[in-house]
C-alpha positions as CSV (number, residue, x, y, z in Angstrom):
1,X,17.1,-10.1,-22.5
2,X,19.5,-12.3,-24.1
3,X,23.0,-11.7,-25.8
4,X,21.5,-10.7,-29.3
5,X,18.3,-8.8,-28.4
6,X,18.4,-5.3,-29.0
7,X,16.2,-2.7,-27.0
8,X,12.7,-2.6,-28.7
9,X,12.2,1.1,-29.6
10,X,9.0,2.3,-27.9
11,X,6.1,4.0,-30.1
12,X,5.7,7.7,-30.1
13,X,3.5,9.0,-27.2
14,X,3.9,5.5,-25.1
15,X,3.8,6.4,-21.4
16,X,7.4,4.2,-21.2
17,X,8.6,7.4,-22.9
18,X,7.6,9.5,-20.3
19,X,9.6,7.0,-18.0
20,X,12.5,7.2,-19.6
21,X,13.0,10.8,-19.7
22,X,15.8,11.4,-17.5
23,X,17.4,8.3,-19.4
24,X,17.2,9.4,-23.1
25,X,20.1,8.0,-25.1
26,X,22.7,10.3,-26.5
27,X,23.6,10.2,-30.2
28,X,26.5,7.6,-29.7
29,X,24.9,5.6,-27.5
30,X,21.9,5.1,-30.2
31,X,24.8,4.8,-32.5
32,X,26.2,2.0,-31.4
33,X,22.6,0.6,-30.7
34,X,22.0,0.6,-34.4
35,X,25.5,-1.2,-35.2
36,X,24.6,-4.2,-32.7
37,X,21.0,-4.3,-34.6
38,X,22.6,-4.5,-38.1
39,X,24.9,-6.9,-36.7
40,X,22.1,-9.6,-35.6
41,X,20.0,-8.5,-38.4
42,X,17.4,-6.3,-37.0
43,X,17.2,-4.1,-39.5
44,X,14.0,-2.4,-38.8
45,X,15.4,-1.4,-35.4
46,X,18.7,-0.3,-36.9
47,X,17.2,1.7,-39.4
48,X,14.9,3.7,-36.4
49,X,18.4,4.2,-34.1
50,X,20.0,5.5,-37.3
51,X,17.1,8.0,-38.4
52,X,17.1,8.9,-34.5
53,X,20.7,10.1,-35.2
54,X,20.6,11.7,-38.4
55,X,17.7,13.8,-37.1
56,X,19.7,14.9,-34.6
57,X,22.8,15.3,-36.4
58,X,22.1,14.9,-40.0
59,X,26.3,15.2,-41.1
60,X,26.8,12.1,-38.7
61,X,29.1,10.5,-41.4
62,X,29.6,7.1,-40.1
63,X,25.5,7.0,-39.4
64,X,25.4,7.8,-42.9
65,X,27.6,4.8,-43.9
66,X,25.9,2.4,-42.0
67,X,22.4,3.6,-43.2
68,X,23.7,3.1,-46.8
69,X,24.7,-0.3,-45.9
70,X,21.4,-1.4,-44.8
71,X,19.9,0.0,-47.7
72,X,22.1,-1.9,-50.0
73,X,21.6,-4.9,-48.0
74,X,17.7,-4.2,-48.6
75,X,18.5,-4.4,-52.0
76,X,18.1,-0.3,-52.0
77,X,21.1,0.3,-54.2
78,X,20.1,3.6,-55.9
79,X,19.2,5.0,-52.6
80,X,22.5,3.4,-51.0
81,X,24.4,5.4,-53.8
82,X,22.4,8.6,-52.9
83,X,23.6,8.3,-49.3
84,X,27.4,7.9,-49.8
85,X,27.3,10.5,-52.1
86,X,26.0,12.9,-49.6
87,X,28.3,11.3,-47.0
88,X,31.4,12.1,-49.3
89,X,30.2,16.0,-49.8
90,X,30.2,15.8,-45.7
91,X,33.9,13.8,-45.4
92,X,35.6,13.5,-48.8
93,X,38.5,11.5,-46.7
94,X,35.7,8.3,-45.9
95,X,37.6,5.8,-48.3
96,X,35.4,3.3,-47.2
97,X,32.1,5.4,-48.3
98,X,34.1,6.3,-51.8
99,X,35.1,2.3,-52.3
100,X,31.8,1.4,-51.6
101,X,30.1,3.7,-54.1
102,X,32.3,2.8,-56.6
103,X,31.1,-0.9,-56.1
104,X,27.5,-0.1,-55.8
105,X,27.9,1.9,-59.3
106,X,29.7,-1.1,-60.7
107,X,26.7,-3.5,-59.7
108,X,24.1,-0.7,-61.3
109,X,25.8,-0.9,-65.0
110,X,27.5,2.7,-63.8
111,X,31.0,1.9,-64.1
112,X,31.9,5.6,-65.9
113,X,30.6,7.0,-62.4
114,X,33.0,4.6,-60.4
115,X,36.0,5.5,-62.4
116,X,36.5,9.0,-60.5
117,X,36.4,7.3,-56.6
118,X,38.7,4.4,-57.7
119,X,41.0,7.1,-59.1
120,X,40.8,8.8,-55.5
121,X,41.6,5.9,-53.9
122,X,45.0,5.2,-55.9
123,X,46.4,7.5,-53.4
124,X,45.3,5.6,-50.2
125,X,48.1,5.6,-47.8
126,X,46.5,1.6,-47.4
127,X,48.8,-0.3,-50.1
128,X,45.2,-2.6,-50.1
129,X,42.7,-0.3,-50.9
130,X,45.6,1.6,-53.8
131,X,45.8,-2.0,-55.2
132,X,42.2,-2.9,-54.9
133,X,41.1,0.6,-56.4
134,X,43.7,0.0,-58.9
135,X,42.4,-3.4,-59.4
136,X,38.6,-2.3,-59.9
137,X,39.6,0.4,-62.6
138,X,41.4,-2.4,-64.3
139,X,37.8,-4.5,-64.2
140,X,35.5,-1.4,-65.1
141,X,38.1,-1.1,-68.1
142,X,37.6,-4.4,-69.3
143,X,40.9,-5.7,-68.4
144,X,40.1,-8.3,-66.5
145,X,43.7,-10.2,-66.1
146,X,45.2,-7.2,-64.8
147,X,42.3,-6.5,-62.9
148,X,42.8,-10.2,-61.2
149,X,46.6,-9.8,-60.9
150,X,46.1,-6.5,-59.0
151,X,43.7,-7.9,-57.1
152,X,46.0,-11.0,-56.1
153,X,48.9,-8.2,-55.3
154,X,46.1,-6.4,-52.9
155,X,45.5,-9.5,-51.0
156,X,49.4,-9.9,-49.9
157,X,48.6,-7.1,-47.7
158,X,45.3,-7.5,-47.1
159,X,45.2,-8.5,-43.3
160,X,45.5,-4.3,-42.5
161,X,41.9,-4.2,-44.2
162,X,40.3,-7.9,-43.0
163,X,36.9,-6.7,-44.3
164,X,37.7,-4.8,-47.7
165,X,39.6,-7.9,-48.4
166,X,36.8,-10.6,-47.7
167,X,34.7,-8.4,-50.4
168,X,37.1,-8.0,-53.0
169,X,37.7,-11.9,-52.5
170,X,34.0,-12.6,-53.0
171,X,34.1,-10.0,-56.2
172,X,36.6,-12.1,-57.7
173,X,35.3,-15.5,-57.3
174,X,31.8,-14.7,-58.6
175,X,31.4,-16.8,-61.6
176,X,30.6,-14.7,-65.3
177,X,27.2,-13.3,-65.7
178,X,25.8,-13.9,-69.7
179,X,24.5,-11.0,-71.0
180,X,20.8,-12.7,-70.7
181,X,21.1,-13.4,-66.7
182,X,22.7,-9.8,-66.8
183,X,19.5,-8.5,-68.1
184,X,17.1,-10.5,-66.0
185,X,18.7,-8.8,-62.6
186,X,20.2,-12.9,-62.0
187,X,24.1,-12.0,-60.7
188,X,25.0,-13.7,-58.1
189,X,26.8,-11.2,-56.3
190,X,23.5,-8.6,-55.8
191,X,23.9,-5.1,-54.0
192,X,23.1,-6.9,-50.4
193,X,26.8,-8.5,-50.3
194,X,28.4,-5.5,-51.8
195,X,28.7,-3.6,-48.3
196,X,31.7,-3.3,-45.8
197,X,30.9,-3.4,-41.8
198,X,33.4,-1.2,-41.5
199,X,31.4,1.4,-39.7
200,X,34.1,3.5,-37.8
201,X,37.0,3.1,-40.5
202,X,37.3,5.7,-42.9
């Protein structure tokens, strides 16, 4: 097995499973295998491990976050939004999930639904998170010049939040989308780019 291979998940009823009865993976092992599978682009394996984790622990917040990230990557934005909403019911302090759902709502032209999430983040103890949330609020409200100014202010201390900084850089670097392109779903900033990889960061 090379360094990027993810262990194959044996099919139900496989004789191989019987040999592994004494070697069953615990929740954290399955979760870390899911992270590894996501990192190397093995979405099928990642989803399988995550569903195993959530079968045993439905309120596993980080697993729900990674599941939403996988669905966003696959273009299933509405499913990702539902999973992030469930996660925030379980843990309202999960800031990356709150930022993520706000971005996905903006992507789905549901900016009104994103406003409350971004406002919640204005009081974050992380200055970049608070500034970027303020920038997104300005963007949703149509104040593009202010949004860019706040984005640039957030970038001053962005080393504290590298994944979020990279995402915001992509967002504010994207070209303008015409109404016709938007209607056709041709935005250059698709759902597959709107997720954060900080699975252990709340």
